[in-house]
N, CA, C and O atoms as CSV, one atom per row, in Angstrom:
chain,resi,resn,atom,element,x,y,z
A,1,MET,N,N,87.132,186.834,122.657
A,1,MET,CA,C,86.867,187.502,123.913
A,1,MET,C,C,88.199,188.025,124.464
A,1,MET,O,O,89.241,187.382,124.341
A,2,GLU,N,N,88.129,189.185,125.060
A,2,GLU,CA,C,89.349,189.815,125.574
A,2,GLU,C,C,89.744,189.218,126.923
A,2,GLU,O,O,88.937,188.570,127.589
A,3,THR,N,N,90.951,189.439,127.298
A,3,THR,CA,C,91.494,188.907,128.542
A,3,THR,C,C,90.924,189.680,129.721
A,3,THR,O,O,90.868,190.910,129.710
A,4,ILE,N,N,90.508,188.943,130.729
A,4,ILE,CA,C,89.942,189.555,131.934
A,4,ILE,C,C,91.056,189.681,132.964
A,4,ILE,O,O,91.719,188.713,133.337
A,5,ILE,N,N,91.231,190.946,133.413
A,5,ILE,CA,C,92.313,191.212,134.360
A,5,ILE,C,C,91.751,191.629,135.715
A,5,ILE,O,O,92.186,191.132,136.754
A,6,THR,N,N,90.793,192.536,135.699
A,6,THR,CA,C,90.255,193.059,136.962
A,6,THR,C,C,88.896,192.434,137.250
A,6,THR,O,O,88.288,191.781,136.401
A,7,SER,N,N,88.449,192.657,138.467
A,7,SER,CA,C,87.130,192.145,138.860
A,7,SER,C,C,86.024,192.905,138.134
A,7,SER,O,O,84.952,192.345,137.902
A,8,ALA,N,N,86.256,194.170,137.770
A,8,ALA,CA,C,85.269,194.937,137.001
A,8,ALA,C,C,85.112,194.333,135.607
A,8,ALA,O,O,84.001,194.234,135.087
A,9,ASP,N,N,86.248,193.924,135.000
A,9,ASP,CA,C,86.180,193.256,133.689
A,9,ASP,C,C,85.413,191.931,133.793
A,9,ASP,O,O,84.656,191.564,132.894
A,10,LEU,N,N,85.622,191.237,134.891
A,10,LEU,CA,C,84.930,189.968,135.115
A,10,LEU,C,C,83.430,190.183,135.248
A,10,LEU,O,O,82.641,189.438,134.666
A,11,LYS,N,N,83.032,191.193,136.008
A,11,LYS,CA,C,81.610,191.506,136.177
A,11,LYS,C,C,80.984,191.909,134.844
A,11,LYS,O,O,79.858,191.512,134.545
A,12,THR,N,N,81.700,192.691,134.048
A,12,THR,CA,C,81.194,193.106,132.738
A,12,THR,C,C,81.031,191.891,131.820
A,12,THR,O,O,80.029,191.765,131.116
A,13,ALA,N,N,82.019,191.008,131.837
A,13,ALA,CA,C,81.953,189.810,130.998
A,13,ALA,C,C,80.797,188.911,131.425
A,13,ALA,O,O,80.091,188.360,130.581
A,14,ILE,N,N,80.607,188.763,132.722
A,14,ILE,CA,C,79.497,187.956,133.245
A,14,ILE,C,C,78.165,188.573,132.823
A,14,ILE,O,O,77.254,187.862,132.396
A,15,SER,N,N,78.054,189.883,132.942
A,15,SER,CA,C,76.832,190.588,132.562
A,15,SER,C,C,76.512,190.383,131.074
A,15,SER,O,O,75.366,190.130,130.705
A,16,GLU,N,N,77.534,190.496,130.236
A,16,GLU,CA,C,77.338,190.303,128.796
A,16,GLU,C,C,76.912,188.864,128.484
A,16,GLU,O,O,76.037,188.629,127.651
A,17,LEU,N,N,77.545,187.913,129.166
A,17,LEU,CA,C,77.192,186.513,128.953
A,17,LEU,C,C,75.768,186.211,129.426
A,17,LEU,O,O,75.057,185.423,128.804
A,18,GLU,N,N,75.357,186.845,130.532
A,18,GLU,CA,C,73.989,186.651,131.017
A,18,GLU,C,C,72.971,187.220,130.027
A,18,GLU,O,O,71.924,186.617,129.789
A,19,LYS,N,N,73.288,188.392,129.449
A,19,LYS,CA,C,72.395,188.988,128.437
A,19,LYS,C,C,72.300,188.072,127.220
A,19,LYS,O,O,71.217,187.836,126.685
A,20,LYS,N,N,73.455,187.562,126.795
A,20,LYS,CA,C,73.487,186.663,125.636
A,20,LYS,C,C,72.684,185.392,125.928
A,20,LYS,O,O,71.951,184.901,125.069
A,21,GLN,N,N,72.829,184.873,127.130
A,21,GLN,CA,C,72.107,183.668,127.511
A,21,GLN,C,C,70.598,183.913,127.524
A,21,GLN,O,O,69.831,183.068,127.062
A,22,SER,N,N,70.167,185.064,128.050
A,22,SER,CA,C,68.726,185.344,128.101
A,22,SER,C,C,68.152,185.533,126.694
A,22,SER,O,O,67.026,185.110,126.431
A,23,MET,N,N,68.911,186.165,125.782
A,23,MET,CA,C,68.437,186.320,124.402
A,23,MET,C,C,68.346,184.956,123.708
A,23,MET,O,O,67.387,184.684,122.985
A,24,GLU,N,N,69.348,184.102,123.934
A,24,GLU,CA,C,69.322,182.770,123.341
A,24,GLU,C,C,68.183,181.941,123.911
A,24,GLU,O,O,67.579,181.139,123.199
A,25,GLU,N,N,67.885,182.131,125.196
A,25,GLU,CA,C,66.772,181.421,125.825
A,25,GLU,C,C,65.448,181.847,125.191
A,25,GLU,O,O,64.597,181.004,124.910
A,26,VAL,N,N,65.273,183.141,124.966
A,26,VAL,CA,C,64.056,183.639,124.323
A,26,VAL,C,C,63.934,183.058,122.916
A,26,VAL,O,O,62.863,182.593,122.527
A,27,ASN,N,N,65.024,183.085,122.156
A,27,ASN,CA,C,65.002,182.527,120.800
A,27,ASN,C,C,64.678,181.036,120.814
A,27,ASN,O,O,63.910,180.552,119.982
A,28,LEU,N,N,65.264,180.316,121.758
A,28,LEU,CA,C,65.019,178.882,121.858
A,28,LEU,C,C,63.549,178.608,122.192
A,28,LEU,O,O,62.936,177.700,121.629
A,29,ARG,N,N,62.994,179.398,123.108
A,29,ARG,CA,C,61.573,179.232,123.464
A,29,ARG,C,C,60.666,179.504,122.257
A,29,ARG,O,O,59.686,178.790,122.044
A,30,GLU,N,N,60.993,180.535,121.469
A,30,GLU,CA,C,60.203,180.848,120.279
A,30,GLU,C,C,60.289,179.707,119.258
A,30,GLU,O,O,59.283,179.317,118.665
A,31,GLN,N,N,61.492,179.184,119.062
A,31,GLN,CA,C,61.658,178.073,118.128
A,31,GLN,C,C,60.906,176.833,118.600
A,31,GLN,O,O,60.299,176.124,117.797
A,32,PHE,N,N,60.947,176.577,119.897
A,32,PHE,CA,C,60.219,175.436,120.449
A,32,PHE,C,C,58.724,175.620,120.253
A,32,PHE,O,O,58.026,174.681,119.871
A,33,HIS,N,N,58.230,176.821,120.511
A,33,HIS,CA,C,56.801,177.092,120.357
A,33,HIS,C,C,56.376,176.909,118.895
A,33,HIS,O,O,55.324,176.330,118.622
A,34,MET,N,N,57.193,177.403,117.956
A,34,MET,CA,C,56.867,177.242,116.536
A,34,MET,C,C,56.869,175.768,116.144
A,34,MET,O,O,55.991,175.326,115.403
A,35,ALA,N,N,57.834,175.011,116.626
A,35,ALA,CA,C,57.892,173.580,116.321
A,35,ALA,C,C,56.708,172.850,116.934
A,35,ALA,O,O,56.123,171.964,116.309
A,36,TYR,N,N,56.357,173.225,118.160
A,36,TYR,CA,C,55.215,172.612,118.834
A,36,TYR,C,C,53.921,172.884,118.070
A,36,TYR,O,O,53.118,171.974,117.867
A,37,GLU,N,N,53.717,174.122,117.649
A,37,GLU,CA,C,52.513,174.481,116.901
A,37,GLU,C,C,52.451,173.757,115.558
A,37,GLU,O,O,51.379,173.330,115.129
A,38,SER,N,N,53.589,173.620,114.902
A,38,SER,CA,C,53.584,172.975,113.590
A,38,SER,C,C,53.337,171.472,113.701
A,38,SER,O,O,52.934,170.851,112.718
A,39,MET,N,N,53.563,170.884,114.847
A,39,MET,CA,C,53.364,169.447,115.018
A,39,MET,C,C,51.965,169.084,115.503
A,39,MET,O,O,51.651,167.899,115.621
A,40,LYS,N,N,51.129,170.054,115.783
A,40,LYS,CA,C,49.761,169.756,116.190
A,40,LYS,C,C,49.047,169.109,115.008
A,40,LYS,O,O,49.264,169.507,113.863
A,41,PRO,N,N,48.206,168.124,115.270
A,41,PRO,CA,C,47.535,167.415,114.170
A,41,PRO,C,C,46.741,168.338,113.245
A,41,PRO,O,O,46.772,168.155,112.028
A,42,ILE,N,N,46.048,169.299,113.783
A,42,ILE,CA,C,45.239,170.184,112.940
A,42,ILE,C,C,46.123,171.012,112.018
A,42,ILE,O,O,45.772,171.248,110.862
A,43,ASN,N,N,47.273,171.455,112.528
A,43,ASN,CA,C,48.191,172.229,111.692
A,43,ASN,C,C,48.854,171.354,110.640
A,43,ASN,O,O,49.100,171.813,109.525
A,44,LEU,N,N,49.148,170.103,110.975
A,44,LEU,CA,C,49.691,169.177,109.984
A,44,LEU,C,C,48.688,168.959,108.846
A,44,LEU,O,O,49.058,168.945,107.672
A,45,ILE,N,N,47.417,168.789,109.214
A,45,ILE,CA,C,46.373,168.597,108.204
A,45,ILE,C,C,46.219,169.849,107.355
A,45,ILE,O,O,46.134,169.769,106.130
A,46,LYS,N,N,46.183,171.004,108.008
A,46,LYS,CA,C,46.045,172.267,107.266
A,46,LYS,C,C,47.186,172.444,106.270
A,46,LYS,O,O,46.955,172.778,105.107
A,47,ASN,N,N,48.401,172.223,106.723
A,47,ASN,CA,C,49.553,172.401,105.840
A,47,ASN,C,C,49.537,171.400,104.693
A,47,ASN,O,O,49.870,171.745,103.559
A,48,SER,N,N,49.154,170.167,104.981
A,48,SER,CA,C,49.088,169.161,103.923
A,48,SER,C,C,48.037,169.536,102.887
A,48,SER,O,O,48.279,169.436,101.684
A,49,LEU,N,N,46.869,169.968,103.358
A,49,LEU,CA,C,45.813,170.373,102.425
A,49,LEU,C,C,46.220,171.606,101.627
A,49,LEU,O,O,45.929,171.708,100.435
A,50,LYS,N,N,46.892,172.533,102.287
A,50,LYS,CA,C,47.338,173.738,101.599
A,50,LYS,C,C,48.313,173.391,100.486
A,50,LYS,O,O,48.226,173.934,99.385
A,51,GLU,N,N,49.246,172.481,100.775
A,51,GLU,CA,C,50.208,172.064,99.758
A,51,GLU,C,C,49.521,171.304,98.623
A,51,GLU,O,O,49.844,171.498,97.451
A,52,ALA,N,N,48.578,170.445,98.979
A,52,ALA,CA,C,47.906,169.632,97.963
A,52,ALA,C,C,47.016,170.481,97.064
A,52,ALA,O,O,46.964,170.263,95.854
A,53,THR,N,N,46.320,171.445,97.651
A,53,THR,CA,C,45.387,172.236,96.857
A,53,THR,C,C,46.069,173.356,96.093
A,53,THR,O,O,45.432,174.012,95.269
A,54,SER,N,N,47.336,173.587,96.344
A,54,SER,CA,C,48.024,174.628,95.594
A,54,SER,C,C,48.374,174.156,94.182
A,54,SER,O,O,48.684,174.977,93.319
A,55,ASP,N,N,48.326,172.845,93.938
A,55,ASP,CA,C,48.619,172.294,92.623
A,55,ASP,C,C,47.385,172.436,91.729
A,55,ASP,O,O,46.312,171.949,92.084
A,56,ILE,N,N,47.522,173.091,90.585
A,56,ILE,CA,C,46.398,173.356,89.682
A,56,ILE,C,C,45.865,172.055,89.092
A,56,ILE,O,O,44.651,171.896,88.962
A,57,ASP,N,N,46.744,171.124,88.734
A,57,ASP,CA,C,46.289,169.846,88.182
A,57,ASP,C,C,45.432,169.093,89.190
A,57,ASP,O,O,44.441,168.464,88.821
A,58,PHE,N,N,45.810,169.158,90.455
A,58,PHE,CA,C,45.040,168.495,91.496
A,58,PHE,C,C,43.642,169.097,91.592
A,58,PHE,O,O,42.651,168.373,91.698
A,59,LYS,N,N,43.570,170.418,91.554
A,59,LYS,CA,C,42.263,171.085,91.621
A,59,LYS,C,C,41.393,170.671,90.456
A,59,LYS,O,O,40.212,170.375,90.638
A,60,GLN,N,N,41.961,170.646,89.257
A,60,GLN,CA,C,41.195,170.288,88.067
A,60,GLN,C,C,40.704,168.843,88.155
A,60,GLN,O,O,39.575,168.543,87.768
A,61,THR,N,N,41.548,167.959,88.662
A,61,THR,CA,C,41.159,166.557,88.809
A,61,THR,C,C,40.020,166.411,89.809
A,61,THR,O,O,39.084,165.644,89.582
A,62,VAL,N,N,40.098,167.145,90.915
A,62,VAL,CA,C,39.038,167.087,91.920
A,62,VAL,C,C,37.732,167.624,91.338
A,62,VAL,O,O,36.671,167.043,91.563
A,63,ILE,N,N,37.801,168.717,90.600
A,63,ILE,CA,C,36.596,169.291,90.003
A,63,ILE,C,C,35.994,168.311,88.996
A,63,ILE,O,O,34.784,168.083,88.999
A,64,ASN,N,N,36.826,167.738,88.144
A,64,ASN,CA,C,36.328,166.790,87.147
A,64,ASN,C,C,35.689,165.577,87.813
A,64,ASN,O,O,34.621,165.127,87.397
A,65,SER,N,N,36.328,165.058,88.827
A,65,SER,CA,C,35.781,163.895,89.537
A,65,SER,C,C,34.480,164.253,90.231
A,65,SER,O,O,33.534,163.465,90.221
A,66,SER,N,N,34.422,165.425,90.830
A,66,SER,CA,C,33.213,165.862,91.521
A,66,SER,C,C,32.047,166.008,90.550
A,66,SER,O,O,30.922,165.608,90.849
A,67,VAL,N,N,32.327,166.579,89.396
A,67,VAL,CA,C,31.272,166.725,88.389
A,67,VAL,C,C,30.794,165.358,87.931
A,67,VAL,O,O,29.592,165.140,87.781
A,68,GLY,N,N,31.720,164.437,87.707
A,68,GLY,CA,C,31.344,163.087,87.284
A,68,GLY,C,C,30.509,162.372,88.325
A,68,GLY,O,O,29.479,161.779,88.006
A,69,ILE,N,N,30.952,162.427,89.566
A,69,ILE,CA,C,30.210,161.764,90.647
A,69,ILE,C,C,28.860,162.428,90.856
A,69,ILE,O,O,27.848,161.748,91.026
A,70,GLY,N,N,28.844,163.752,90.845
A,70,GLY,CA,C,27.580,164.471,91.029
A,70,GLY,C,C,26.577,164.166,89.939
A,70,GLY,O,O,25.394,163.976,90.222
A,71,SER,N,N,27.028,164.115,88.697
A,71,SER,CA,C,26.104,163.803,87.607
A,71,SER,C,C,25.621,162.366,87.709
A,71,SER,O,O,24.470,162.077,87.381
A,72,GLY,N,N,26.482,161.460,88.160
A,72,GLY,CA,C,26.060,160.073,88.355
A,72,GLY,C,C,25.006,159.955,89.427
A,72,GLY,O,O,24.015,159.244,89.256
A,73,VAL,N,N,25.212,160.651,90.539
A,73,VAL,CA,C,24.228,160.625,91.629
A,73,VAL,C,C,22.918,161.249,91.173
A,73,VAL,O,O,21.844,160.712,91.447
A,74,LEU,N,N,23.000,162.373,90.485
A,74,LEU,CA,C,21.795,163.041,90.000
A,74,LEU,C,C,21.040,162.167,89.011
A,74,LEU,O,O,19.816,162.054,89.087
A,75,SER,N,N,21.755,161.556,88.092
A,75,SER,CA,C,21.075,160.694,87.112
A,75,SER,C,C,20.480,159.471,87.783
A,75,SER,O,O,19.418,159.007,87.369
A,76,SER,N,N,21.133,158.932,88.807
A,76,SER,CA,C,20.557,157.771,89.497
A,76,SER,C,C,19.308,158.171,90.270
A,76,SER,O,O,18.369,157.382,90.379
A,77,ILE,N,N,19.287,159.378,90.804
A,77,ILE,CA,C,18.086,159.859,91.494
A,77,ILE,C,C,16.950,160.048,90.499
A,77,ILE,O,O,15.807,159.679,90.768
A,78,LEU,N,N,17.274,160.621,89.355
A,78,LEU,CA,C,16.240,160.849,88.349
A,78,LEU,C,C,15.713,159.544,87.761
A,78,LEU,O,O,14.527,159.448,87.446
A,79,LEU,N,N,16.559,158.555,87.611
A,79,LEU,CA,C,16.148,157.288,87.009
A,79,LEU,C,C,15.651,156.267,88.028
A,79,LEU,O,O,15.251,155.168,87.644
A,80,LYS,N,N,15.667,156.599,89.298
A,80,LYS,CA,C,15.316,155.653,90.344
A,80,LYS,C,C,13.883,155.150,90.196
A,80,LYS,O,O,13.632,153.955,90.356
A,81,GLY,N,N,12.953,156.029,89.898
A,81,GLY,CA,C,11.555,155.636,89.767
A,81,GLY,C,C,11.274,154.891,88.480
A,81,GLY,O,O,10.276,154.175,88.398
A,82,ILE,N,N,12.108,155.033,87.487
A,82,ILE,CA,C,11.872,154.413,86.188
A,82,ILE,C,C,12.250,152.936,86.208
A,82,ILE,O,O,11.532,152.099,85.661
A,83,VAL,N,N,13.356,152.626,86.827
A,83,VAL,CA,C,13.863,151.259,86.774
A,83,VAL,C,C,13.193,150.387,87.827
A,83,VAL,O,O,13.161,150.749,89.003
A,84,GLY,N,N,12.656,149.239,87.414
A,84,GLY,CA,C,12.032,148.298,88.329
A,84,GLY,C,C,12.261,146.883,87.839
A,84,GLY,O,O,12.587,145.987,88.617
A,85,HIS,N,N,12.093,146.699,86.588
A,85,HIS,CA,C,12.314,145.406,85.929
A,85,HIS,C,C,13.820,145.205,85.749
A,85,HIS,O,O,14.547,146.179,85.552
A,86,PRO,N,N,14.305,143.951,85.813
A,86,PRO,CA,C,15.745,143.719,85.687
A,86,PRO,C,C,16.361,144.281,84.406
A,86,PRO,O,O,17.484,144.784,84.435
A,87,VAL,N,N,15.655,144.202,83.300
A,87,VAL,CA,C,16.183,144.753,82.050
A,87,VAL,C,C,16.264,146.272,82.154
A,87,VAL,O,O,17.233,146.884,81.706
A,88,LYS,N,N,15.238,146.871,82.748
A,88,LYS,CA,C,15.238,148.321,82.928
A,88,LYS,C,C,16.349,148.743,83.893
A,88,LYS,O,O,16.953,149.802,83.722
A,89,LYS,N,N,16.618,147.912,84.912
A,89,LYS,CA,C,17.710,148.212,85.839
A,89,LYS,C,C,19.042,148.221,85.114
A,89,LYS,O,O,19.878,149.095,85.339
A,90,PHE,N,N,19.236,147.231,84.234
A,90,PHE,CA,C,20.478,147.158,83.471
A,90,PHE,C,C,20.624,148.376,82.566
A,90,PHE,O,O,21.690,148.987,82.493
A,91,ILE,N,N,19.541,148.716,81.880
A,91,ILE,CA,C,19.580,149.884,80.987
A,91,ILE,C,C,19.813,151.152,81.798
A,91,ILE,O,O,20.587,152.016,81.385
A,92,GLY,N,N,19.154,151.275,82.947
A,92,GLY,CA,C,19.339,152.443,83.812
A,92,GLY,C,C,20.771,152.551,84.309
A,92,GLY,O,O,21.344,153.640,84.340
A,93,SER,N,N,21.349,151.414,84.701
A,93,SER,CA,C,22.750,151.416,85.153
A,93,SER,C,C,23.686,151.815,84.021
A,93,SER,O,O,24.648,152.554,84.230
A,94,ALA,N,N,23.396,151.319,82.813
A,94,ALA,CA,C,24.223,151.677,81.659
A,94,ALA,C,C,24.127,153.171,81.376
A,94,ALA,O,O,25.133,153.812,81.072
A,95,ILE,N,N,22.926,153.726,81.475
A,95,ILE,CA,C,22.738,155.171,81.250
A,95,ILE,C,C,23.499,155.967,82.311
A,95,ILE,O,O,24.192,156.934,81.995
A,96,ILE,N,N,23.366,155.559,83.546
A,96,ILE,CA,C,24.065,156.252,84.636
A,96,ILE,C,C,25.570,156.184,84.422
A,96,ILE,O,O,26.262,157.190,84.574
A,97,TYR,N,N,26.083,155.009,84.071
A,97,TYR,CA,C,27.512,154.864,83.812
A,97,TYR,C,C,27.945,155.762,82.659
A,97,TYR,O,O,28.985,156.416,82.731
A,98,GLY,N,N,27.146,155.790,81.600
A,98,GLY,CA,C,27.477,156.624,80.443
A,98,GLY,C,C,27.510,158.098,80.797
A,98,GLY,O,O,28.420,158.818,80.388
A,99,ILE,N,N,26.530,158.545,81.551
A,99,ILE,CA,C,26.477,159.959,81.948
A,99,ILE,C,C,27.666,160.298,82.842
A,99,ILE,O,O,28.321,161.323,82.656
A,100,THR,N,N,27.937,159.428,83.811
A,100,THR,CA,C,29.066,159.669,84.716
A,100,THR,C,C,30.389,159.691,83.960
A,100,THR,O,O,31.238,160.551,84.196
A,101,SER,N,N,30.552,158.745,83.060
A,101,SER,CA,C,31.784,158.676,82.267
A,101,SER,C,C,31.949,159.921,81.404
A,101,SER,O,O,33.031,160.505,81.346
A,102,TYR,N,N,30.874,160.323,80.734
A,102,TYR,CA,C,30.937,161.514,79.882
A,102,TYR,C,C,31.221,162.760,80.717
A,102,TYR,O,O,32.012,163.617,80.323
A,103,ALA,N,N,30.562,162.850,81.880
A,103,ALA,CA,C,30.741,164.029,82.736
A,103,ALA,C,C,32.159,164.134,83.265
A,103,ALA,O,O,32.690,165.237,83.398
A,104,SER,N,N,32.780,163.001,83.570
A,104,SER,CA,C,34.146,163.071,84.090
A,104,SER,C,C,35.149,163.402,82.990
A,104,SER,O,O,36.211,163.959,83.267
A,105,LYS,N,N,34.817,163.060,81.733
A,105,LYS,CA,C,35.724,163.359,80.624
A,105,LYS,C,C,35.488,164.751,80.030
A,105,LYS,O,O,36.402,165.350,79.463
A,106,HIS,N,N,34.263,165.259,80.161
A,106,HIS,CA,C,33.908,166.568,79.598
A,106,HIS,C,C,33.191,167.409,80.655
A,106,HIS,O,O,32.012,167.721,80.491
A,107,PRO,N,N,33.877,167.778,81.731
A,107,PRO,CA,C,33.198,168.506,82.812
A,107,PRO,C,C,32.786,169.915,82.415
A,107,PRO,O,O,31.867,170.475,83.013
A,108,GLU,N,N,33.447,170.503,81.418
A,108,GLU,CA,C,33.094,171.873,81.031
A,108,GLU,C,C,31.655,171.954,80.542
A,108,GLU,O,O,30.990,172.968,80.756
A,109,THR,N,N,31.160,170.901,79.886
A,109,THR,CA,C,29.774,170.878,79.424
A,109,THR,C,C,28.821,170.925,80.616
A,109,THR,O,O,27.866,171.702,80.636
A,110,PHE,N,N,29.099,170.081,81.603
A,110,PHE,CA,C,28.220,170.034,82.767
A,110,PHE,C,C,28.373,171.289,83.628
A,110,PHE,O,O,27.409,171.724,84.259
A,111,ASN,N,N,29.562,171.869,83.660
A,111,ASN,CA,C,29.752,173.131,84.384
A,111,ASN,C,C,28.919,174.232,83.737
A,111,ASN,O,O,28.302,175.036,84.436
A,112,ALA,N,N,28.897,174.272,82.409
A,112,ALA,CA,C,28.116,175.297,81.707
A,112,ALA,C,C,26.630,175.099,81.962
A,112,ALA,O,O,25.906,176.065,82.203
A,113,ILE,N,N,26.169,173.847,81.910
A,113,ILE,CA,C,24.755,173.566,82.174
A,113,ILE,C,C,24.405,173.943,83.607
A,113,ILE,O,O,23.375,174.570,83.854
A,114,GLY,N,N,25.250,173.566,84.541
A,114,GLY,CA,C,25.008,173.898,85.952
A,114,GLY,C,C,24.983,175.394,86.188
A,114,GLY,O,O,24.161,175.887,86.960
A,115,THR,N,N,25.864,176.114,85.539
A,115,THR,CA,C,25.890,177.576,85.680
A,115,THR,C,C,24.603,178.188,85.151
A,115,THR,O,O,24.049,179.101,85.763
A,116,LYS,N,N,24.127,177.690,84.019
A,116,LYS,CA,C,22.874,178.207,83.450
A,116,LYS,C,C,21.697,177.927,84.366
A,116,LYS,O,O,20.839,178.788,84.557
A,117,VAL,N,N,21.650,176.729,84.935
A,117,VAL,CA,C,20.553,176.378,85.844
A,117,VAL,C,C,20.593,177.244,87.091
A,117,VAL,O,O,19.558,177.738,87.538
A,118,ILE,N,N,21.770,177.432,87.654
A,118,ILE,CA,C,21.898,178.269,88.857
A,118,ILE,C,C,21.503,179.703,88.550
A,118,ILE,O,O,20.799,180.333,89.340
A,119,ASN,N,N,21.946,180.229,87.413
A,119,ASN,CA,C,21.577,181.593,87.028
A,119,ASN,C,C,20.075,181.711,86.821
A,119,ASN,O,O,19.482,182.739,87.151
A,120,LEU,N,N,19.448,180.663,86.274
A,120,LEU,CA,C,18.000,180.670,86.085
A,120,LEU,C,C,17.294,180.748,87.428
A,120,LEU,O,O,16.352,181.522,87.595
A,121,PHE,N,N,17.752,179.940,88.395
A,121,PHE,CA,C,17.146,179.977,89.726
A,121,PHE,C,C,17.387,181.325,90.412
A,121,PHE,O,O,16.495,181.845,91.081
A,122,LYS,N,N,18.570,181.884,90.253
A,122,LYS,CA,C,18.853,183.195,90.833
A,122,LYS,C,C,17.940,184.249,90.231
A,122,LYS,O,O,17.407,185.102,90.941
A,123,LYS,N,N,17.764,184.185,88.925
A,123,LYS,CA,C,16.923,185.154,88.231
A,123,LYS,C,C,15.479,185.033,88.700
A,123,LYS,O,O,14.811,186.040,88.937
A,124,ARG,N,N,14.998,183.801,88.832
A,124,ARG,CA,C,13.614,183.587,89.271
A,124,ARG,C,C,13.426,184.029,90.722
A,124,ARG,O,O,12.383,184.585,91.063
A,125,SER,N,N,14.404,183.793,91.567
A,125,SER,CA,C,14.255,184.153,92.978
A,125,SER,C,C,14.362,185.661,93.190
A,125,SER,O,O,13.804,186.191,94.151
A,126,SER,N,N,15.075,186.358,92.301
A,126,SER,CA,C,15.198,187.802,92.474
A,126,SER,C,C,14.145,188.587,91.682
A,126,SER,O,O,14.035,189.803,91.839
A,127,ASP,N,N,13.370,187.900,90.833
A,127,ASP,CA,C,12.340,188.575,90.021
A,127,ASP,C,C,11.080,188.773,90.875
A,127,ASP,O,O,10.453,187.788,91.265
A,128,PRO,N,N,10.695,190.020,91.173
A,128,PRO,CA,C,9.533,190.273,92.035
A,128,PRO,C,C,8.201,189.982,91.341
A,128,PRO,O,O,7.181,189.872,92.022
A,129,THR,N,N,8.173,189.853,90.011
A,129,THR,CA,C,6.910,189.628,89.305
A,129,THR,C,C,6.461,188.188,89.406
A,129,THR,O,O,5.294,187.893,89.149
A,130,ILE,N,N,7.359,187.275,89.776
A,130,ILE,CA,C,6.998,185.861,89.882
A,130,ILE,C,C,6.489,185.614,91.302
A,130,ILE,O,O,7.177,185.900,92.282
A,131,ALA,N,N,5.257,185.072,91.393
A,131,ALA,CA,C,4.663,184.796,92.710
A,131,ALA,C,C,5.337,183.577,93.313
A,131,ALA,O,O,5.642,182.602,92.627
A,132,LYS,N,N,5.556,183.660,94.595
A,132,LYS,CA,C,6.201,182.535,95.283
A,132,LYS,C,C,5.189,181.697,95.969
A,132,LYS,O,O,5.538,180.702,96.604
C-alpha cells in the first residue's frame, strides 16, 4: 500500500478498503451458506448415497443381493401352501435356500427370466386381440 499524505489519499484508501471489506463479506456469506447447506442431514444423506452408488461393484452387489432376496421371497410365497408337515417344511426351506443361494450367485439367469416375463406381460397388455 502506498503512503498516505493528504486527506484525499486517506479518503481514497478508506473507500478502497470499504469496497474490499464488502466483497470479502459477500464471499464469506456465500461460503457460510454453502457450508450450512452441505451440513443439512438430507444433503449429507444425498451426498453419501451419491458417493456409494457411483461405485460399479457396489451396484452389482446390490443387484445380486436383491435378485437373491427377491427369488427367496417369491419361492417362499409359491411354496407356502405346499408345506404343512414338518418334513415338508424342511424340504421347502431347503428348496427356498437353494433357490436363493443360486439366484445370488447367478443373478444373470434370473434377470433374463424376469425380463422375459415382463416382456410377456407387456406384450399381452398391449395386444388388443386379447380380451381383458
